[in-house]
C-alpha distance (Angstrom), angle and dihedral (degrees) to the residues before:
residue distance angle dihedral
M1 . . .
E2 3.80 . .
P3 3.86 117.2 .
V4 3.82 92.6 -113.4
L5 3.81 91.2 49.4
Q6 3.82 90.2 46.0
R7 3.81 91.1 54.2
A8 3.81 90.8 47.0
M9 3.77 91.2 49.4
F10 3.83 91.8 48.9
G11 3.80 87.8 49.8
Q12 3.80 88.0 57.8
I13 3.80 95.6 46.1
R14 3.79 100.4 41.7
P15 3.82 97.6 69.3
I16 3.79 91.7 49.9
L17 3.83 100.2 41.6
A18 3.81 90.4 104.2
L19 3.81 90.6 52.2
I20 3.83 92.7 48.7
L21 3.80 89.5 49.2
G22 3.78 90.2 51.5
S23 3.77 89.2 51.0
A24 3.79 90.7 49.9
F25 3.81 91.4 54.9
L26 3.81 88.8 47.9
M27 3.76 92.0 52.1
A28 3.79 94.6 45.1
A29 3.79 89.5 52.6
G30 3.78 90.7 48.7
G31 3.80 91.1 49.9
I32 3.79 91.3 53.7
N33 3.79 95.7 41.6
G34 3.79 94.2 47.1
L35 3.81 92.8 53.6
I36 3.82 103.0 35.7
L37 3.80 94.2 56.9
P38 3.84 98.5 59.3
L39 3.80 91.0 39.9
R40 3.80 93.9 50.8
G41 3.84 91.3 39.4
T42 3.81 91.2 55.1
A43 3.79 90.8 48.0
E44 3.83 89.0 51.3
G45 3.80 90.8 52.0
F46 3.81 99.8 -106.7
S47 3.76 114.3 162.1
A48 3.80 121.1 -109.7
F49 3.79 88.6 -116.6
S50 3.83 91.3 55.0
L51 3.78 90.6 49.1
G52 3.80 89.8 48.5
M53 3.78 86.9 56.4
L54 3.81 87.6 62.5
G55 3.78 88.1 65.3
T56 3.79 91.1 47.9
G57 3.81 90.2 50.9
W58 3.76 91.1 49.6
A59 3.79 93.1 50.1
V60 3.80 92.9 47.7
G61 3.79 90.4 50.3
Y62 3.78 92.3 45.0
V63 3.82 94.2 52.6
L64 3.82 91.3 44.8
G65 3.79 89.0 50.1
C66 3.82 91.6 52.9
V67 3.85 89.4 50.3
L68 3.81 102.1 39.5
V69 3.78 107.7 31.2
P70 3.83 94.3 72.2
G71 3.78 87.3 64.3
V72 3.79 91.8 49.0
V73 3.78 91.0 51.4
A74 3.80 91.8 48.3
R75 3.84 89.2 57.0
V76 3.80 104.1 42.1
G77 3.79 107.2 13.2
H78 3.75 137.6 -112.6
I79 3.81 102.3 -72.7
R80 3.81 95.5 46.9
S81 3.78 91.0 44.7
F82 3.77 92.6 50.4
S83 3.80 89.6 48.5
V84 3.76 89.2 54.4
M85 3.81 92.0 49.0
A86 3.79 91.7 50.8
A87 3.79 92.1 47.8
V88 3.78 93.2 49.5
A89 3.80 91.0 48.8
V90 3.83 90.9 51.7
I91 3.81 90.9 48.2
S92 3.81 92.4 50.0
V93 3.81 93.0 51.2
L94 3.82 96.0 46.1
L95 3.83 93.2 44.7
S96 3.82 88.0 52.2
L97 3.80 87.0 58.8
L98 3.82 93.9 46.0
I99 3.82 96.2 43.9
I100 3.84 108.2 41.4
H101 3.80 100.0 -173.7
P102 3.81 131.0 109.5
G103 3.79 91.0 -129.4
A104 3.81 88.7 62.9
W105 3.78 97.8 35.1
I106 3.79 95.9 58.1
P107 3.86 96.8 60.4
L108 3.78 89.9 37.4
R109 3.78 89.3 54.7
A110 3.80 88.4 51.4
L111 3.82 88.8 54.3
A112 3.80 88.6 50.9
G113 3.78 91.1 50.9
F114 3.84 91.6 48.8
S115 3.79 93.7 49.5
F116 3.80 93.6 42.9
A117 3.83 91.7 52.1
G118 3.80 90.7 47.1
G119 3.75 95.0 47.9
A120 3.81 92.9 47.7
M121 3.81 91.8 48.6
I122 3.80 92.0 51.2
V123 3.81 93.8 49.5
E124 3.79 93.1 44.3
S125 3.81 92.9 49.9
W126 3.83 88.9 52.2
I127 3.78 92.6 49.9
S128 3.80 92.8 45.4
E129 3.81 91.4 50.9
R130 3.84 91.4 53.1
T131 3.79 97.2 44.1
D132 3.79 122.8 94.4
P133 3.81 108.8 -130.0
S134 3.83 91.5 -124.6
F135 3.87 89.2 60.9
R136 3.77 97.0 39.4
G137 3.79 94.7 105.4
R138 3.81 94.3 51.9
V139 3.83 93.0 44.3
F140 3.82 90.2 46.7
A141 3.85 89.5 51.6
T142 3.81 92.2 48.5
Y143 3.78 92.3 48.4
T144 3.82 92.0 47.8
M145 3.84 93.1 49.6
V146 3.84 92.4 49.1
N147 3.80 90.6 50.4
L148 3.79 91.9 48.0
A149 3.77 93.0 49.1
A150 3.84 92.3 46.5
T151 3.78 93.9 49.0
T152 3.81 92.6 47.2
L153 3.83 90.9 48.0
G154 3.80 90.0 51.2
Q155 3.80 92.0 52.0
L156 3.84 93.9 45.5
L157 3.83 91.2 50.2
L158 3.79 87.2 75.5
I159 3.80 88.4 71.4
V160 3.82 90.7 74.9
G161 3.80 99.2 53.8
D162 3.80 147.5 34.8
A163 3.78 119.9 -85.9
R164 3.82 90.3 -151.1
G165 3.82 94.7 65.9
Y166 3.76 133.8 71.2
F167 3.83 98.3 -107.7
F168 3.81 100.1 94.8
F169 3.77 95.1 43.8
V170 3.80 89.7 53.9
L171 3.84 90.9 43.8
A172 3.82 91.6 53.0
A173 3.78 89.4 50.0
V174 3.78 91.0 50.0
F175 3.85 91.7 51.7
Y176 3.80 90.6 48.4
A177 3.82 88.7 52.8
C178 3.82 90.8 45.6
S179 3.82 90.1 56.5
L180 3.80 87.5 66.2
V181 3.80 96.4 57.0
P182 3.84 102.7 67.2
T183 3.79 91.3 39.4
A184 3.82 93.3 50.8
L185 3.80 92.3 46.7
S186 3.81 95.4 44.3
T187 3.82 114.6 118.3
T188 3.81 90.2 -156.7
A189 3.80 109.8 123.1
A190 3.78 114.8 -107.7
P191 3.78 112.5 -101.7
Q192 3.76 130.9 -127.1
P193 3.86 121.0 -79.3
L194 3.80 118.0 -60.1
V195 3.81 125.1 -95.7
Q196 3.80 111.2 -91.3
P197 3.83 108.2 -142.1
K198 3.84 118.0 -137.4
L199 3.77 127.6 -167.3
D200 3.81 115.4 -140.5
L201 3.77 103.5 169.1
K202 3.78 94.1 178.6
S203 3.76 93.5 56.2
L204 3.81 92.0 43.5
W205 3.81 90.8 50.5
L206 3.80 94.0 47.8
N207 3.80 90.0 49.0
S208 3.80 95.7 49.0
P209 3.78 126.8 -15.1
I210 3.77 90.4 -171.7
A211 3.80 92.1 57.6
V212 3.82 92.0 53.1
V213 3.82 95.6 47.8
A214 3.83 95.7 39.0
V215 3.80 96.1 46.9
F216 3.85 90.5 49.9
L217 3.79 89.8 51.3
V218 3.80 91.7 46.2
G219 3.82 86.5 55.9
V220 3.79 90.3 51.3
S221 3.80 95.1 47.3
N222 3.82 102.2 38.6
S223 3.79 96.6 43.2
S224 3.81 91.6 49.0
F225 3.80 92.6 51.7
G226 3.80 94.7 38.1
T227 3.79 92.5 52.8
L228 3.78 99.2 40.9
A229 3.82 106.0 30.6
A230 3.79 91.5 96.8
V231 3.80 90.8 49.1
Y232 3.80 89.8 50.1
G233 3.82 89.9 50.5
Q234 3.80 92.9 50.8
Q235 3.81 94.2 46.2
I236 3.81 93.5 52.1
G237 3.81 90.4 50.4
L238 3.80 104.5 -102.0
N239 3.81 117.0 153.9
L240 3.78 122.4 -123.0
T241 3.81 95.0 -94.3
A242 3.81 92.1 52.4
I243 3.79 92.2 47.4
A244 3.80 91.2 51.8
F245 3.80 90.0 50.5
L246 3.82 90.5 45.2
V247 3.81 91.4 58.2
S248 3.82 95.4 39.9
I249 3.79 99.0 45.0
T250 3.79 92.9 57.8
I251 3.80 91.4 55.1
L252 3.79 93.7 45.0
A253 3.75 92.6 47.2
G254 3.78 90.8 50.1
A255 3.77 91.7 50.5
L256 3.82 94.5 49.8
F257 3.80 94.7 43.3
Q258 3.78 92.0 57.2
L259 3.82 88.6 75.8
P260 3.83 97.1 65.7
V261 3.78 92.3 33.4
G262 3.80 90.8 54.6
W263 3.81 92.0 48.1
L264 3.80 90.9 50.8
S265 3.78 96.5 43.6
D266 3.81 91.2 53.1
R267 3.80 88.8 56.7
T268 3.78 103.7 41.3
D269 3.79 141.7 26.8
R270 3.79 105.9 -54.4
R271 3.80 89.2 -147.8
A272 3.78 90.1 62.2
V273 3.79 90.0 50.9
L274 3.78 90.1 50.1
I275 3.81 90.6 49.8
G276 3.80 89.4 51.6
L277 3.79 91.9 50.6
A278 3.83 92.0 47.0
V279 3.84 93.5 47.2
T280 3.80 93.7 48.2
A281 3.81 90.6 46.7
G282 3.80 88.8 49.7
L283 3.82 90.0 52.7
A284 3.80 88.6 51.9
D285 3.85 88.4 49.8
L286 3.83 89.5 52.0
F287 3.80 90.7 49.2
F288 3.77 92.0 55.4
L289 3.79 92.8 44.3
I290 3.80 98.5 45.5
M291 3.80 104.0 29.7
Q292 3.80 95.5 35.8
P293 3.82 93.0 -159.8
R294 3.81 121.2 -149.7
D295 3.78 102.3 172.4
V296 3.80 107.5 105.4
S297 3.81 95.6 -135.9
V298 3.78 93.0 49.4
V299 3.78 92.6 47.6
L300 3.81 92.6 50.2
I301 3.84 93.8 47.2
A302 3.79 92.1 48.8
A303 3.82 90.5 45.5
A304 3.80 90.9 51.3
I305 3.84 91.1 53.6
F306 3.81 89.6 45.9
G307 3.79 92.8 48.9
A308 3.77 93.0 46.3
M309 3.79 89.5 58.2
I310 3.80 102.6 41.0
F311 3.77 97.3 43.5
A312 3.80 92.7 49.0
M313 3.81 93.8 56.2
Y314 3.79 101.7 76.6
P315 3.84 98.1 60.1
V316 3.80 90.2 47.3
I317 3.83 89.7 53.0
V318 3.80 93.7 48.4
A319 3.82 90.7 46.5
H320 3.80 90.9 51.0
A321 3.84 92.4 48.7
N322 3.79 89.8 48.5
D323 3.83 90.6 52.1
H324 3.80 89.3 64.3
A325 3.81 97.1 40.1
D326 3.75 133.4 90.7
K327 3.75 111.6 -95.8
D328 3.80 93.0 -112.1
S329 3.85 97.3 49.2
F330 3.81 101.7 69.4
L331 3.81 94.1 104.4
K332 3.80 92.5 50.3
I333 3.79 93.5 47.1
S334 3.81 96.0 46.4
S335 3.81 91.5 48.3
G336 3.82 91.2 49.7
L337 3.81 93.0 48.0
L338 3.80 88.8 49.5
L339 3.84 90.4 59.0
V340 3.81 91.0 46.9
M341 3.80 89.7 52.0
G342 3.79 88.9 47.9
A343 3.79 89.5 57.0
G344 3.78 89.8 53.7
S345 3.80 90.7 46.9
I346 3.78 90.3 57.2
I347 3.83 95.6 58.6
G348 3.84 99.4 33.0
P349 3.82 97.5 76.8
L350 3.80 91.3 44.4
I351 3.81 91.2 57.3
G352 3.79 94.7 41.2
G353 3.78 93.4 47.6
G354 3.78 92.1 46.8
M355 3.80 92.1 51.1
M356 3.81 92.4 48.7
A357 3.79 91.8 48.3
L358 3.82 92.6 49.9
L359 3.84 102.5 37.3
G360 3.78 109.1 14.7
P361 3.83 140.4 -91.4
D362 3.81 97.1 -61.6
Y363 3.80 90.4 63.1
L364 3.77 89.0 72.6
F365 3.81 81.8 91.4
A366 3.81 96.1 53.0
P367 3.84 96.4 82.2
T368 3.79 90.5 40.6
L369 3.81 89.7 53.2
L370 3.80 90.9 52.3
A371 3.82 91.3 47.4
H372 3.79 92.0 51.5
A373 3.80 93.5 45.3
I374 3.82 91.8 52.0
M375 3.77 90.9 46.3
A376 3.82 94.4 51.8
G377 3.81 92.3 43.8
F378 3.78 95.3 48.5
A379 3.79 92.7 46.0
A380 3.80 91.2 50.2
W381 3.79 91.0 50.6
R382 3.81 91.8 48.8
M383 3.77 90.2 52.8
T384 3.79 87.0 66.1
K385 3.81 91.7 52.4
R386 3.78 103.1 47.0
A387 3.77 133.1 34.6
A388 3.76 120.5 -119.0
V389 3.79 119.5 -98.9
E390 3.80 112.2 -105.0
D391 3.80 112.7 -108.2
E392 3.77 94.2 -120.3
K393 3.81 90.4 55.0
K394 3.79 95.1 50.8
G395 3.76 123.9 106.5
D396 3.79 119.1 -128.7
F397 3.79 123.0 -83.0
V398 3.80 110.2 -119.7
S399 3.79 122.2 -164.9
S400 3.81 113.4 -119.4
S401 3.77 134.4 -153.6
T402 3.78 113.5 -86.2
V403 3.80 96.7 -171.8
R404 3.80 98.8 79.2
M405 3.77 143.1 -12.4
N406 3.78 111.6 -65.6
T407 3.79 120.7 -118.0
P408 3.80 128.2 -134.4
E409 3.82 86.8 -102.9
T410 3.78 91.2 58.7
A411 3.80 87.5 68.3
T412 3.80 91.3 58.9
L413 3.81 88.0 62.4
D414 3.79 92.3 48.9
P415 3.82 109.8 107.7
R416 3.83 89.1 -135.2
T417 3.80 89.2 67.4
D418 3.79 110.7 96.2
E419 3.80 116.7 -132.4
D420 3.76 92.9 -113.2
Q421 3.81 91.4 54.0
T422 3.76 92.5 65.8
S423 3.77 93.0 70.2
R424 3.80 111.5 125.6
P425 3.82 129.0 -130.8
């Protein structure tokens, strides 16, 4: 990067460093909280179905946060709203330690999802407001990398302790509280009101049927695995270190694999790329179901391949939908697809947990296999109904966060979003 460009980039990052730091604390806390609950729940004898309900609770809270928090911010402002989100997240974690019962954990997990979505939206709206459109791609990449590193660090911290104690619950609460400090002390001016997501299924379907079906199935598959991977690891006899690596390696592989996937999808039919990802993920599903591996190295290698496929699907889907959309409708489409994915994320952990409870840990991969088979089949059928978009008419592929569901505000940071699209209601 040339010195002039470096100085310009630093000029963009410096005013939002406090906000990025706050986001990092938020993600680290989320990484700890999302892993300690299934580990502790399994140790306490909770059923796989009950632990799957934690993922459903999270997804319900997350979607509600995306829908309702913009109204909260409009009434009381960004800093007060973020303070409330941080406080609710701390309360949810500490009450999960005080009341160790699935009947309490499920609504508390929904509270955590709500506050996590709200906190992320507030930080992202601030960053978007302070970012020059010409630097949006670089800032978006920096923000994504920091979040990925923070989430992975939070998950790997569990290696140094005991999931059966109180330490990691308290540590997650401390990190949630720490996320408030840089945001509250930031001198960056508060941005305009948050984006209000709206779901127009008819418009989404007319724009791209594949995007609607595939993003729903991604929600089913990714939320099921993301919620229950730690439970799977414990039930097949992995130690705590191996479980932490199992969860982290899928995310890291997904993040890295987006680079070649993006290059390929910009040069060929994105539907073919999506089919390739779904088929390869399906083969990984079959491997887990049929071979039922127990060797740590084999499990981690297979999980890395699986993660590389499933966490590279979402940005391909969004890019394909954007290829068929008007140039000024990206924000609307991405917000709508987010809500569709949220619906899939609500039911995915229920199905996965139910299958594990009935048939054993390896059947976590039965509903994901079905989701990937339907995705590949539907995409192949649609290829016979609609011509591919010419390469020169395609939008750019942009890597997307693999560590959590995006929020509507994430789209305002996306370099494909035109400056005039970021106007608030």
